[in-house]
N, C-alpha and C positions, 0 to 999 in steps of 0.2 A: 259583653264587652262594651266599652263606652267610646263615643267618638272623640271625646276630649277627657283627658285624665290630668289632674293637678297633683303634682307631688309637692307637698308642703312640710313633710316631717323633717327633711334634712338628714336623714339616715341613709347610709350608703346602700344597705340592703333594700330599703324602700325604694329608692331611686332605681336600682338595678332591676327590680321587679315590675316596674310600672309599665314597661314595654309589653308585658304579657297581658295587661288589662285593657290596652288600647286596641280598638277595632282597626282592621285594615284600612289604610288611608287616613286614619285619625291623627290626633295632635296630642302630643305630651307637653304640658307646661311645667317647667322646672322652677319652683319657688323656693323650696327648701335648699339649704346649702350644706351638702354633705361634708361631714368631718373629714379632714385630710385631703379634701378636694379631688380625690381619685375614687372612681366608681368602677368596680369590675362588673362587666355585663356581657351578655351574648350578643354581639352585633348582628347576627343573622336574624334574630327576631326582629329587630329595628328595620333591617333592610328588606326582609321578606314581606313585611306588613306595609312598607313604604310610608312610614310614619314621618310627620313633621315634628321637630323638637324645638321648643320655644323657651328661651330663658327670660325670667322676670327678676330683676334685682329689687329686693324690698328697700323701701325708702324710709328713712328716719322721720320722726315726728308725724306720722300718719295716723297714729292712734287716736289723737283728740278728734280729728275729722270723722273717722270711722265710728267712734263712740257716739258722737253728735248725730250722725246719719242713722245709726241703729236706734238711738233714743228718740228721734223724732219721726221714725217710721219710714224714712226713705229706703232703708234696707231692712227686709224682714229675714231675720235669721232663725226664727222659731221653726220653720220647716226643715232646717238643716240638722236639727237635733232629732235623731231617729231612735235613740235609746237612752233611757236614765236608769242608773242603778245606784244603790246606796254602796258605801265602802265595804259593807259586810258582803255585797253580792258581787265583788270584783271579779271573782272567777267566772261567774255567769255572764258578766259584762264582756269579758275577753272571749268567752265561747260564742256568746250571741254574735259578736262582731266578726269573729272568724267563720262562722257557719252561715252567715247571711250577707255576703259581700254585695248582692243585688239590692239589698234593702238598707244597708248602713251607709249613712253619710258621716254622721258624728255621734259617737257614743260618749256619754258623760257619766262619771263616777262622782257622786256627791258625798262629801264627809259630813253628815248631819250631826 
């Protein structure tokens, strides 16, 4: 379990499941915007673990700055990519990501 969990997918199921990945006393940061704006969740998990829930609204026009900072090295994103697979290996990519939640940050499927 992580002390801080970021939900960025914006899928209702992803949001509902994040409380299970947060350590007791941890913090969940909601970045993704779930479709329909309604998320069905088990509130007991949230309350039992005494979690903090923080909302972050994404801002327009932030991509040029992010791209510049990644390009000039101020932000290192290479360590975030924990798996690379070809399009032919997509099944393996999903299996690897599902079976290694403690190792996976970002899995990339490349269409070569």
